[in-house]
Each structure stands twice: as C-alpha cells, then as structure tokens.
Phi, psi and omega in degrees: 000140180287126183266006180252048178291155179304146182299322182294327179290321177299317180295318181298314181289329181274349184302315179299335181277318182281315186248350186231025181299320181298311184294311182294322176297320179294318180298315178295325180297314183290344173286350178105000182259060189295307184291325176298323179295313180300315181293317182297307185284332172297316179295321180296316180298318178299318180296317181295316179297319179298320180295318179299316181296317180296319179293321180295320181277352180057042176229159176062046182297324178296317178296322179297319178295320179298316179298319180301317181288333181292322185272352174297313178299324178295320178295317180296320177298324178297314180298315181298322177296316180297316180295317180301312182292320180297316180292320181295322183277324184216081189299310188286323179292317179295314179300320180296314182290321178294319177298316179298322180295320179294319178299313180299318182300314181289324177297317182287337181286336184247019179231151177244020184296145180293320178245105192290160180294337185296342183297330180296334180292338181297326180298322179294319179297319181294316180299318179293314183288332183292341180272359182286126183277336183279126186299328182298325184279000177289357174296333179294307176295330178295319177296323178296317178297317180299317180294323178295318178297319178298316179297324185284315190251340178226067185299334179293335180275349188290134181290127177222158179065225182300335182293344177295340178295339177301325183277354178298321179299315179298318182291321180295316176298320179296322181288340175274317187277314186300318180300340179294330188235353178296146179074016179243072183294156179293144176242149185260160185305324182289345175295329178288312184293333183278355182278146178286139179069018181236134176218152180272123176275317180209129180251116183291340181274352183260104181289346179270357179298134181298340179270357188300314182292331184274323187259336180074202187247007180229098178266126181262324178198160170223112188234154174277136173276192186293339177260008180081010178279153184282123177244119188250136174254130183230163171223157178094354174232166182299330183271135182252325176241127182227130173255127187269341185220150356286343174222157184287124176226138183222157175288157175291165179303134181197178178291154180300150179253170180288180185274356182229140179232165176242141181246123178252096185288332179293316180267354183057055182236156174236130181249133181214148177252155183281155180262326179252139179218078182299339181254022178055042179225123176276142182239127173265115179264138178241119183248151168286133186292328184276311183269345184060025174277142180284128181262319181215158173221122184249121180274134182237113182282160176060029175223146182267200186295154184289131173251319179224144178217133179226139169242129179242118178299327184294328176258350181052050183216153175253130180247132183225135169246157183234168186291133177052051181212143175271004187270140173244124180261134180234128178242114181271113188289326183293323184251354183062023179269148178238152174213146177238124185247131175268118179255183183267120178086158178288129185281124174266315179207163178207160177218143184245132180232088184298324183293337176258002185051050190225137172238125181245131179231159170238146178238168180304139178092010175083025178272121178252124185239143181243122181242152170283123187296323185287331183241347184062029176277137180287123181263318186197163174207145178225164178244144179225119191295096174191158176286312187231126178246134174252132180265134183227091176285148176286161183303328180276001179058031179258339183227145178236126176252136176246124181253121176273107188296320185268328179276337183079014181267138176243125184237138172262123187253133178280127178280345182280310182248007175059043180230159177282119183282316177200158179214153182224155180249126175241193178285142177305143180112001187293138177207165169059078173273116182245118178263132177276114184291346183256006179209181179264023183250146171223163188236139183233122180264160178231118183296317185290309188271338185078015178274148172236123181258130171268117187244150166286129189295333184269314181268343184058028173282140181284123179260322178212158177232140175230156176232128185236001181115142182298161181061061177292120186257337179197153178217129183224148178254124177261133185283317187226117343292153187292123180198162174256143175236120183248136174251125181220183177297339180279338180133220180249130180231134181252136179239116176283131181269113183289000000 
C-alpha cells in the first residue's frame, strides 16, 4: 500500500478517531456490538498513542507506518457505520444532505473563488436548526452562524475544497439527532388547559398545588390499581408510591423505584424494582396494595437498576430486566423460587406471551428476539432500524406493537411467524401504544412532543390529537370512568374519552 496518501485523505480517514471516537463508539454500541466496540476503539487508541510516542522519539518509523495503516480501516468502518445508521433512521434527510455535500465538495474542488458557493448552504442549516425545540440541539444553528461569520470576515479561514469534509461529521450527527426533535415546537402550559376533555391533575410547576409536597417535581407514572384508584410513582421526594384516592396513602421513605410496576389483584400486592443500586444489587419490593406498606424485599445479585417489570397472572411470576444487562430475572410467587436467565444482547424491553409459549425481547440497535418461554431457547430474530424499541402488547396478548422511539416507526409484529406484518411512520419519539379493548381505537404517545394521538386501530388514521407536556413518561388507560392518565415533565394530565 502506498504510504504517501494525500494529507487531506489521511485527515478525513482519521477524523472519526481523533474527533469522533465518542460518537462512532456510541453508534457501534447501539448496533449491539458493545464488546467489539470496546475492543476496537481501545486498540485504536493504544495504536494512536504508540504512534505519537514513536514519532516523538524518532524511532521505529516502520512500526509507525504500520500503525498508521492499521487505524485507517477502523476509521473507514466508523464512517460507514455512521452513514448506515443515518440513512436507516432518516433516509430522505440523510440522502439530501449527503448529496448536497458531495455537490458542494466537487464544486469547491474546481473553483478558486474567494468566497465559495458553499456558504449559501449555511442558511439551510440555520433554518433547520432554528426549529429545534430542545436547547441542547441549538448547537447546530450556532455552528452555522459561526461558520457564516468566518466566511464573512475571515474568508481565508473558511473551509473549501477537501476541508469541507470536516463538516461531514457534523452533518451526519445532525441528520441523526435533528430528526428526533425537528417539528416539535414548544407548547405552553395554557395549551393543555385550553383543550377539550383535558384537565390537569397535578402541575409540577405550581408550587401552590396541594399535591406539591407529596409528589414533588418528577412524576414517573400514574396507573390504575386493581380497584381503579390512581397510583402515582414519583422520584425526588421520600415517597415513591402514592395513592391519591379515596385518601392519600404513600410508601415509607425508601430508595427510588423503577418506572414500571406489577399489580397482583388476587393477592392484592404491588411489585416494584429499585432504581438505584449502589451495591450492584437489584431489589424486588413487594407492597400491600391498600396500605402500601412493604411486606418483603428480595435481593437479586449481579443485576443493575430495574428498567422493565412485568407481572403475569397466567404464569404467576414477576419478570424483571435491568439496565445494560442481558439477564432476565424471574420470581415464581407460588413456589418462591427465583431464576436468572442470560439472553442474547442487552435487554431494552420485553413482552411475555404464555399462550404462545413465547418471550419477545428487544436489544440496542433494533434487534427483536423471540424465545421459547418454557426453555428460553432462541427461536428467531429480526432487525428493525432504530436505536430503542418499546414493545406494547395488547391487553388480550394477541397483538404486539413495536414503537421505534427515534425513527418514529410503528410496527405490528406477527406472533405466529415472527415477522413484521405492517409498519407506519409517525413523528420521532413515539412510545406507549395503548389499545382500547372495548373499541377500535388505540392511543399513541410521543415522548419528545408530549402529543397523544387517538388512532383507528385498523387504518391507523389519526382521529384526534391531545397535548399533555413534553417528555411523556407514561400513559395509562383507566376503565371506569374511561379516561387516559399521562405522566410527563409537566405533571399528571387526564384525558376524558368521549
């Protein structure tokens, strides 16, 4: 191989390693290759440091050249991974920006103009970035303004020709991140109150609210218990589980719990897992449903904080997954026996279908896996282009919906042949698919925008829209009277179903 490649090509191939190790490592990680990523980038960093030391000492020039050639393939693999994910998540926006970049690159390569044609493209970046509602993402228009100022007052510093490839990294990251939040304008508190059939149960921004001292400022969920009473999960205050009706009852002070709980109506029990585990031990808490007093606490070794928890009456077992772990913990209530199962990939979400003897899990990078529930043997796996997939089984456990939080895709999955039956594209951020068992309507929440869509279950046409506040954390359907209760950064919002 020729070791006298152009300097700009060396810089282009090495850019993901010098300036983008974090991003490329993260992208590879979400594809499911976590350990491969750690080994690859760990080795690359060691190689780069070794090369710098050898060059400084002016020894081992042959070894230095070998090291240089070793990290070029890793850099190229990083770029291909980034492009693949960007195209998979946002095909038309990524394709448009990549095409524009190639056109600009070739135009700038054959022109000697003092002020290059590429400057006009900055206005498009600014217009796109200015609509981003999330403050963190305002770095995109800020970078565009900075580049424009450089073009205006320091044209000699302005990147032209091959140097435009430097901005490819920014654009690729932008095409992945920006579509998550574009088109999600901020909504104000009076937008919630002005909607028909919508009322605020608790507003976290109102310090005069009578529930403020009890619930705090971080509401994680609002769910119906076995009698249809509102059960609220909070963090940031001593109480973690609070029942608001008919009288206020709360758990004693304890560590925060996870975002999902299980209700055992036969035993009148509530099951919850802990959120913090300073001793690397997951704890399954068992509460009395009426008094919310803790009855038992089961310590589970080698598992981190609770991410998902399910209780199924048909199997009489509690299933728990933990953060950044492939392990599934199962607690059999009838026999008090526990088992920990190691599955493939880090579990993001899971759903249990006893009538099909089926366990469905999702892993980072959109990997959906199907296991036999009785043996935990892997039966099949498919991929769905997204970083994080949430599984939403219908109440009758006959249908499974997968919501792609970052791509905005909603897929109906067949439990018979383990294939995607149909899919639809909505706005990025979709979560919490709630099917109404007494009608043909289902509800789809959006974490980013705080919107709730009322859909026809068969055509998935939008019938109504509601807004409950950004950062939607949970959505639950109450049977009597029929209503939705949404937990968001704004608090608790109730939607009466007409």
